[in-house]
C-alpha positions as CSV (number, residue, x, y, z in Angstrom):
1,M,-111.9,-3.5,-103.7
2,D,-115.5,-2.4,-103.3
3,T,-117.3,-5.7,-103.1
4,Q,-121.0,-5.9,-103.8
5,L,-121.8,-8.7,-101.3
6,D,-121.1,-8.9,-97.6
7,W,-118.1,-11.1,-97.0
8,S,-117.7,-10.3,-93.3
9,A,-118.4,-13.9,-92.4
10,Y,-114.8,-14.6,-93.6
11,D,-113.2,-11.7,-91.7
12,S,-111.3,-14.0,-89.4
13,Y,-110.4,-16.7,-91.9
14,G,-106.7,-17.5,-92.0
15,A,-105.8,-15.5,-88.9
16,G,-102.5,-16.9,-87.7
17,D,-102.3,-19.5,-90.5
18,A,-99.1,-19.2,-92.5
19,Y,-100.5,-21.5,-95.1
20,A,-103.8,-19.7,-95.8
21,A,-102.4,-18.1,-99.0
22,I,-104.8,-15.1,-98.8
23,P,-104.7,-13.0,-101.9
24,A,-103.2,-9.5,-101.7
25,E,-106.4,-7.8,-102.7
26,G,-110.1,-8.4,-102.2
27,G,-110.2,-8.3,-98.4
28,S,-112.6,-10.9,-97.0
29,Y,-113.7,-11.8,-100.5
30,G,-110.1,-12.9,-101.1
31,K,-110.3,-14.8,-97.9
32,A,-113.4,-16.6,-99.1
33,A,-111.6,-17.7,-102.2
34,A,-108.6,-18.8,-100.0
35,V,-110.9,-21.3,-98.3
36,C,-109.9,-23.6,-101.1
37,I,-106.6,-25.2,-100.2
38,G,-106.3,-27.4,-103.3
39,N,-107.8,-30.6,-101.8
40,R,-109.2,-31.5,-105.3
41,Q,-112.2,-33.3,-103.8
42,C,-114.1,-31.5,-106.5
43,Q,-112.2,-33.3,-109.2
44,R,-113.9,-36.7,-109.0
45,S,-116.2,-38.5,-111.3
46,D,-118.1,-40.9,-109.1
47,K,-121.7,-40.4,-108.2
48,G,-122.8,-37.2,-106.5
49,V,-123.2,-33.5,-106.9
50,M,-119.7,-32.0,-106.9
51,C,-118.6,-30.7,-109.3
52,P,-121.1,-31.1,-112.3
53,S,-118.9,-29.3,-114.8
54,F,-115.8,-31.4,-114.0
55,R,-117.8,-34.6,-114.0
56,V,-119.1,-34.0,-117.5
57,T,-115.9,-32.6,-119.1
58,G,-113.2,-34.4,-117.0
59,N,-111.1,-31.2,-117.3
60,A,-109.6,-29.8,-114.1
61,A,-110.1,-26.3,-115.6
62,H,-113.8,-26.8,-115.0
63,S,-113.5,-27.7,-111.3
64,T,-114.0,-25.7,-108.2
65,Q,-110.3,-25.9,-107.3
66,H,-109.3,-24.3,-110.6
67,R,-111.9,-21.5,-110.3
68,A,-110.7,-20.7,-106.8
69,A,-107.0,-20.7,-107.9
70,T,-107.9,-18.5,-110.9
71,L,-109.8,-16.1,-108.6
72,K,-106.9,-15.9,-106.2
73,A,-104.5,-15.2,-109.0
74,A,-106.7,-12.5,-110.3
75,L,-106.8,-10.9,-106.8
76,N,-103.0,-11.1,-106.6
77,G,-102.8,-9.0,-109.8
78,E,-101.6,-11.7,-112.1
79,Y,-104.2,-10.8,-114.8
80,G,-103.7,-7.0,-114.8
81,D,-105.6,-4.2,-113.1
82,K,-109.0,-5.2,-114.4
83,P,-109.0,-9.0,-114.0
84,F,-112.8,-9.3,-113.9
85,L,-112.9,-8.2,-117.5
86,G,-110.2,-10.6,-118.6
87,P,-110.6,-13.9,-120.4
88,E,-108.9,-16.0,-117.6
89,L,-111.5,-15.4,-114.9
90,E,-114.4,-15.5,-117.4
91,A,-113.3,-18.9,-118.7
92,A,-112.8,-20.3,-115.2
93,M,-116.3,-19.3,-114.1
94,D,-118.0,-20.1,-117.4
95,L,-119.3,-23.6,-116.4
96,C,-120.1,-22.9,-112.8
97,L,-123.8,-23.7,-112.3
98,G,-124.1,-22.3,-108.8
99,C,-125.2,-25.8,-107.6
100,K,-123.9,-25.3,-104.1
101,G,-122.4,-28.8,-104.2
102,C,-119.0,-27.5,-103.2
103,K,-120.3,-25.7,-100.2
104,R,-121.6,-29.0,-98.8
105,E,-119.1,-31.5,-100.1
106,C,-115.8,-29.7,-100.2
107,P,-113.9,-30.4,-96.9
108,N,-113.5,-26.7,-96.4
109,G,-116.9,-25.7,-97.7
110,V,-115.9,-23.4,-100.6
111,D,-118.9,-21.4,-101.7
112,M,-118.1,-21.1,-105.4
113,A,-121.6,-20.2,-106.3
114,L,-121.4,-17.0,-104.2
115,L,-117.8,-16.3,-105.3
116,R,-119.0,-16.4,-108.9
117,V,-121.9,-14.0,-108.2
118,E,-119.4,-11.4,-106.9
119,A,-117.1,-12.0,-109.9
120,L,-120.1,-11.4,-112.2
121,A,-121.1,-8.3,-110.3
122,Q,-117.6,-6.9,-110.6
123,R,-117.5,-7.7,-114.3
124,W,-120.8,-5.8,-114.9
125,K,-119.6,-2.9,-112.8
126,Q,-116.4,-2.6,-114.8
127,S,-118.0,-3.2,-118.2
128,G,-120.9,-0.9,-117.8
129,G,-123.7,-3.4,-117.2
130,A,-125.0,-6.9,-117.7
131,P,-125.8,-8.1,-121.3
132,L,-129.4,-8.0,-122.5
133,R,-130.0,-11.8,-122.2
134,E,-128.8,-11.8,-118.6
135,R,-131.0,-8.7,-117.8
136,L,-134.1,-10.3,-119.4
137,I,-133.7,-13.4,-117.4
138,A,-132.9,-11.6,-114.2
139,Y,-135.9,-9.3,-114.5
140,L,-138.3,-12.1,-115.2
141,P,-140.1,-11.7,-111.8
142,R,-140.8,-8.1,-112.6
143,L,-142.3,-8.9,-116.0
144,G,-144.9,-11.3,-114.5
145,A,-147.9,-9.3,-115.5
146,W,-146.9,-9.4,-119.1
147,L,-145.8,-13.0,-119.3
148,P,-149.1,-14.4,-120.6
149,A,-149.0,-12.0,-123.5
150,L,-145.9,-13.8,-124.8
151,N,-147.5,-17.2,-124.9
152,G,-148.6,-16.8,-128.6
153,L,-145.0,-15.9,-129.6
154,L,-143.6,-18.9,-127.6
155,S,-146.2,-21.2,-129.2
156,L,-145.1,-20.0,-132.6
157,R,-141.5,-20.4,-131.7
158,A,-142.2,-24.1,-130.8
159,R,-143.8,-24.7,-134.2
160,L,-141.4,-22.7,-136.4
161,P,-137.8,-23.7,-135.9
162,F,-136.5,-20.6,-137.8
163,L,-137.9,-18.4,-135.0
164,A,-136.0,-20.4,-132.4
165,R,-132.8,-20.0,-134.5
166,L,-133.4,-16.2,-134.7
167,G,-133.8,-16.1,-131.0
168,E,-130.5,-17.9,-130.6
169,R,-128.8,-15.5,-132.9
170,W,-130.3,-12.3,-131.3
171,L,-130.6,-13.2,-127.7
172,G,-128.4,-16.3,-127.2
173,I,-131.3,-18.5,-126.1
174,A,-130.6,-22.0,-127.3
175,A,-132.8,-22.9,-130.3
176,G,-133.0,-26.5,-129.1
177,R,-134.4,-25.6,-125.7
178,S,-138.2,-25.4,-125.1
179,L,-139.5,-22.2,-123.4
180,P,-142.4,-22.6,-120.9
181,E,-145.6,-20.6,-121.3
182,A,-147.0,-18.7,-118.4
183,A,-150.4,-19.6,-116.9
184,G,-153.3,-17.4,-118.1
185,R,-153.7,-16.1,-114.5
186,S,-151.2,-16.2,-111.7
187,F,-151.9,-18.1,-108.5
188,L,-151.8,-15.0,-106.3
189,A,-154.1,-13.1,-108.6
190,Q,-156.9,-15.6,-108.1
191,A,-156.3,-17.0,-104.6
192,P,-157.9,-15.6,-101.4
193,S,-155.7,-13.9,-98.9
194,D,-155.7,-16.9,-96.5
195,F,-157.2,-20.3,-96.1
196,A,-158.7,-21.3,-92.8
197,G,-157.5,-24.4,-90.9
198,N,-157.9,-26.1,-87.6
199,K,-154.3,-25.9,-86.4
200,T,-151.7,-23.2,-86.1
201,S,-151.4,-21.3,-89.4
202,V,-148.3,-21.3,-91.7
203,V,-147.1,-18.8,-94.2
204,L,-146.7,-20.0,-97.8
205,L,-144.2,-18.0,-99.8
206,V,-145.2,-18.5,-103.4
207,D,-142.2,-18.2,-105.7
208,T,-142.2,-16.5,-109.1
209,F,-142.3,-19.9,-111.0
210,S,-145.1,-21.4,-108.9
211,N,-147.0,-18.1,-109.2
212,H,-146.8,-17.5,-112.9
213,Y,-145.9,-20.8,-114.5
214,E,-147.2,-23.6,-112.4
215,P,-149.9,-22.3,-110.1
216,E,-151.1,-25.9,-109.6
217,N,-148.1,-26.5,-107.4
218,A,-149.0,-23.7,-105.1
219,Q,-152.6,-24.8,-105.0
220,A,-151.6,-28.4,-104.3
221,A,-149.5,-27.2,-101.4
222,V,-152.4,-25.3,-100.0
223,D,-154.7,-28.3,-100.3
224,V,-152.2,-30.6,-98.6
225,L,-151.6,-28.2,-95.7
226,R,-155.3,-27.6,-95.2
227,A,-156.0,-31.3,-95.3
228,A,-153.5,-31.7,-92.5
229,G,-155.5,-29.0,-90.6
230,Y,-153.2,-26.0,-91.0
231,G,-154.4,-22.6,-91.9
232,V,-152.5,-21.1,-94.8
233,I,-151.5,-17.4,-95.0
234,L,-150.2,-16.3,-98.4
235,A,-147.2,-14.0,-98.1
236,R,-148.1,-10.9,-100.1
237,A,-146.6,-7.6,-101.0
238,P,-148.5,-4.4,-100.0
239,A,-151.5,-3.6,-102.2
240,G,-150.6,-2.2,-105.5
241,E,-147.0,-3.6,-105.5
242,R,-145.7,-6.5,-107.7
243,P,-145.6,-10.0,-106.1
244,L,-142.8,-10.8,-103.7
245,C,-139.7,-12.3,-105.1
246,C,-136.7,-13.8,-103.3
247,G,-134.2,-12.2,-105.7
248,R,-132.7,-15.4,-107.0
249,T,-132.8,-14.6,-110.7
250,F,-131.1,-11.3,-110.0
251,L,-128.4,-12.8,-107.8
252,S,-127.6,-15.6,-110.2
253,N,-127.0,-13.1,-112.9
254,G,-124.7,-10.9,-110.8
255,L,-127.3,-8.0,-110.2
256,V,-126.7,-7.7,-106.5
257,E,-128.4,-4.4,-105.9
258,Q,-131.6,-5.6,-107.5
259,A,-131.4,-8.9,-105.6
260,R,-131.0,-7.0,-102.3
261,E,-134.0,-4.8,-103.1
262,E,-136.2,-7.9,-103.7
263,A,-134.9,-9.5,-100.5
264,Q,-135.7,-6.4,-98.5
265,R,-139.3,-6.4,-99.8
266,T,-139.6,-10.1,-98.9
267,L,-138.2,-9.6,-95.4
268,R,-140.5,-6.6,-94.7
269,A,-143.5,-8.7,-95.7
270,L,-142.5,-11.8,-93.7
271,A,-141.1,-10.2,-90.5
272,P,-144.5,-9.4,-88.9
273,L,-145.7,-12.9,-89.6
274,V,-142.6,-14.6,-88.3
275,E,-142.8,-12.4,-85.2
276,Q,-146.2,-14.0,-84.5
277,G,-144.6,-17.4,-84.6
278,F,-145.7,-18.6,-88.1
279,P,-143.2,-20.8,-90.0
280,V,-142.5,-19.8,-93.6
281,I,-142.9,-22.5,-96.2
282,G,-141.6,-22.5,-99.7
283,L,-141.8,-24.9,-102.7
284,E,-138.9,-24.0,-105.0
285,P,-135.6,-25.1,-103.4
286,S,-133.4,-22.4,-105.0
287,C,-135.9,-19.7,-103.8
288,L,-136.8,-20.7,-100.3
289,L,-133.2,-21.8,-99.4
290,M,-132.0,-18.4,-100.4
291,L,-133.6,-17.1,-97.3
292,R,-131.4,-19.4,-95.2
293,D,-128.2,-18.8,-97.2
294,E,-127.5,-15.9,-99.5
295,Y,-129.6,-13.4,-97.5
296,Y,-126.8,-13.2,-95.1
297,A,-124.4,-12.2,-97.9
298,L,-126.8,-9.5,-98.9
299,G,-126.1,-7.8,-95.7
300,L,-129.6,-7.7,-94.4
301,G,-128.8,-7.9,-90.7
302,E,-130.7,-9.6,-87.9
303,D,-134.0,-9.6,-89.9
304,A,-132.4,-12.2,-92.3
305,A,-131.3,-14.4,-89.4
306,T,-134.8,-14.2,-87.9
307,I,-136.5,-15.3,-91.1
308,A,-133.8,-17.9,-91.8
309,R,-134.7,-19.7,-88.6
310,S,-138.4,-20.0,-89.7
311,A,-137.9,-20.8,-93.4
312,M,-138.5,-24.4,-94.5
313,L,-139.3,-26.3,-97.6
314,L,-142.7,-28.0,-97.7
315,E,-141.1,-31.4,-97.2
316,E,-139.0,-30.1,-94.2
317,F,-142.1,-28.7,-92.5
318,L,-144.1,-31.9,-93.0
319,A,-141.3,-34.1,-91.8
320,K,-140.7,-32.0,-88.7
321,E,-144.4,-32.1,-87.9
322,H,-144.4,-35.8,-88.4
323,D,-141.4,-36.3,-86.1
324,G,-143.2,-34.2,-83.5
325,K,-146.3,-36.4,-83.8
326,R,-148.4,-33.4,-84.9
327,L,-149.0,-34.3,-88.5
328,E,-152.4,-35.7,-89.3
329,L,-152.4,-36.1,-93.1
330,P,-154.9,-38.6,-94.4
331,L,-153.2,-40.4,-97.4
332,K,-154.3,-43.3,-99.5
333,P,-152.4,-45.5,-102.0
334,L,-151.8,-44.0,-105.4
335,P,-152.5,-45.8,-108.7
336,Q,-148.8,-45.8,-109.3
337,E,-146.7,-48.1,-107.0
338,Q,-143.3,-46.9,-108.1
339,A,-141.7,-43.4,-108.0
340,L,-138.3,-42.0,-109.2
341,V,-137.1,-39.0,-107.3
342,H,-134.6,-36.4,-108.5
343,G,-133.3,-34.0,-105.9
344,H,-132.6,-30.4,-106.7
345,C,-129.0,-29.4,-106.1
346,H,-129.9,-27.0,-103.3
347,Q,-132.1,-29.7,-101.7
348,K,-129.0,-31.9,-101.6
349,A,-126.7,-29.1,-100.5
350,F,-128.9,-28.2,-97.5
351,G,-129.8,-31.7,-96.4
352,A,-133.4,-31.7,-97.5
353,M,-133.5,-35.1,-99.2
354,K,-134.0,-37.0,-96.0
355,P,-137.3,-35.1,-95.3
356,M,-138.3,-35.8,-98.9
357,R,-137.8,-39.5,-98.3
358,K,-139.7,-39.4,-95.0
359,V,-142.7,-37.6,-96.4
360,L,-143.0,-39.8,-99.5
361,G,-142.8,-42.8,-97.1
362,L,-146.1,-41.6,-95.7
363,I,-147.9,-42.6,-98.9
364,P,-149.1,-46.2,-98.4
365,G,-147.6,-48.7,-100.8
366,L,-145.4,-46.2,-102.7
367,K,-141.9,-47.6,-103.4
368,T,-139.4,-44.8,-104.1
369,E,-136.0,-44.8,-105.7
370,F,-133.9,-41.7,-105.4
371,I,-131.8,-41.1,-108.5
372,E,-128.1,-40.9,-107.6
373,S,-127.4,-38.0,-109.9
374,S,-125.4,-34.8,-110.1
375,C,-127.0,-31.5,-111.3
376,C,-129.7,-32.0,-113.9
377,G,-127.8,-29.5,-116.1
378,M,-130.5,-26.9,-116.4
379,A,-129.5,-24.9,-113.3
380,G,-131.8,-22.0,-113.7
381,A,-130.9,-20.2,-116.9
382,F,-127.7,-22.1,-117.6
383,G,-129.4,-24.7,-119.8
384,L,-131.2,-21.9,-121.8
385,E,-127.9,-20.3,-122.9
386,A,-126.9,-21.2,-126.4
387,E,-123.2,-21.6,-125.5
388,H,-124.1,-24.0,-122.7
389,Y,-126.9,-26.0,-124.2
390,E,-124.8,-29.0,-125.2
391,V,-122.9,-29.3,-121.9
392,S,-126.3,-28.8,-120.1
393,M,-127.7,-31.8,-121.9
394,A,-124.5,-33.8,-121.3
395,M,-124.9,-33.2,-117.6
396,G,-128.4,-34.6,-117.7
397,E,-127.2,-37.6,-119.6
398,L,-124.7,-38.6,-116.8
399,A,-127.4,-40.3,-114.8
400,L,-130.8,-38.4,-114.6
401,L,-132.1,-38.6,-118.1
402,P,-131.2,-42.3,-118.9
403,K,-132.8,-43.3,-115.6
404,V,-136.0,-41.5,-116.4
405,R,-136.1,-43.0,-119.9
406,E,-135.6,-46.5,-118.5
407,A,-138.6,-46.2,-116.1
408,D,-142.0,-47.6,-116.9
409,M,-144.5,-45.1,-118.1
410,D,-146.6,-45.8,-115.0
411,T,-143.7,-44.8,-112.7
412,L,-144.1,-41.4,-111.1
413,V,-141.2,-39.0,-111.7
414,I,-140.8,-36.5,-108.9
415,A,-138.7,-33.4,-109.0
416,N,-139.2,-30.3,-106.8
417,G,-137.0,-28.0,-108.9
418,T,-138.6,-26.0,-111.7
419,S,-135.4,-26.2,-113.7
420,C,-135.2,-30.0,-113.1
421,R,-138.7,-30.6,-114.4
422,H,-137.8,-28.5,-117.4
423,Q,-134.7,-30.6,-118.2
424,I,-136.6,-33.9,-117.7
425,N,-139.3,-32.7,-120.1
426,D,-136.8,-31.7,-122.7
427,G,-134.3,-34.5,-122.3
428,A,-136.6,-37.5,-121.5
429,E,-140.0,-36.3,-122.8
430,R,-141.5,-37.2,-119.5
431,Q,-143.7,-35.1,-117.1
432,S,-142.3,-34.8,-113.6
433,L,-144.3,-33.6,-110.6
434,H,-143.6,-31.5,-107.5
435,L,-144.0,-33.3,-104.2
436,A,-147.0,-31.1,-103.4
437,R,-148.9,-32.5,-106.4
438,V,-148.1,-36.1,-105.5
439,L,-149.3,-35.6,-102.0
440,R,-152.5,-34.0,-103.1
441,A,-153.2,-36.9,-105.4
442,A,-152.8,-39.2,-102.5
443,L,-155.1,-37.3,-100.2
444,N,-157.8,-39.5,-98.7
445,S,-161.0,-37.4,-98.9
446,E,-162.9,-40.0,-97.0
447,A,-160.7,-39.9,-93.9
């Protein structure tokens, strides 16, 4: 089997273990699937991340364990010679959101999100290519320059329901889902190359969503870092090239080669900066944490490891600086005294919620409540897809959306994930803010 991802990390799995039940085909990809030993920890309905689809349906067929068992059966030839085109594997993977909950919470650390990517890549390879909807979503970062031109159509779609229904029929985009409009001008198009500071500089890797849709988040991060005395270097592609992209949208849709191309561009731009000792800071959890996780599976070698050691979310960097007694961030009380915080699944999976709590604790007088929730249900493009819209909203209703609706209107709602903010807006009709904007609002200009 010619796998699209690098599964060599699993080469030694099962060696000498008579109970490993490694599939006959698939090599180390099969070994990665065999990490699941049927513990069924994923089939639980109490509070937490794993597994969102099982928690909302209660059906074992929508659990990590069943997906792994189905994949192993496929690699053992039980579904014919082209199992990736068959209905069994497609149905098993259908409700996997790629939340990474299983990688953290499963006793054996099954990485079903990555296993699903390989299954999709094999499916597109055998079927002749990904469908139009998946390609449109995957190529979003490369369409950045044209996104503002679509705002008129998106505005019309919001006002005329029949246009949304046509979009659902033609493209499979849920008619009930709002679609965000791009900013008139991207952040990187209007920002200077770097911002001076008094301390060691940091590199800000501006993701596609912060660049094109919410440039105020990137600007807020710059303002906060500069207020703390750090110089800010914006990670940029060479002149004349499109902005950098981590490759997340491509990878999530099974377009591995395109994801690898974007990752290589990002590594080339970051490597010289990291060699000078600058940390790399990101805002969008699914994008920045890709540098610490999936870049290894893209087979990018030692460069990926070097960048991974320097890559941090904004909250991780600030918490680290605070612990090292290097952070001098002048903050004052906010008009709001209460805040509800929803963690992105990847923040939870990579242990980034403790830094979030620590940094919010620096704001005088702010009382924070962290919502004990599973995935918000949006999960990138999952909640956009017509066939998944209802289950997407049901996932949000498990805990997140009711909690937000119950909150007083003067309570801050904080969510670092772009998708999470989208779901909260659609499901609870409340604006939620990235941590960077909350910190900027709390800056004490008189200090």
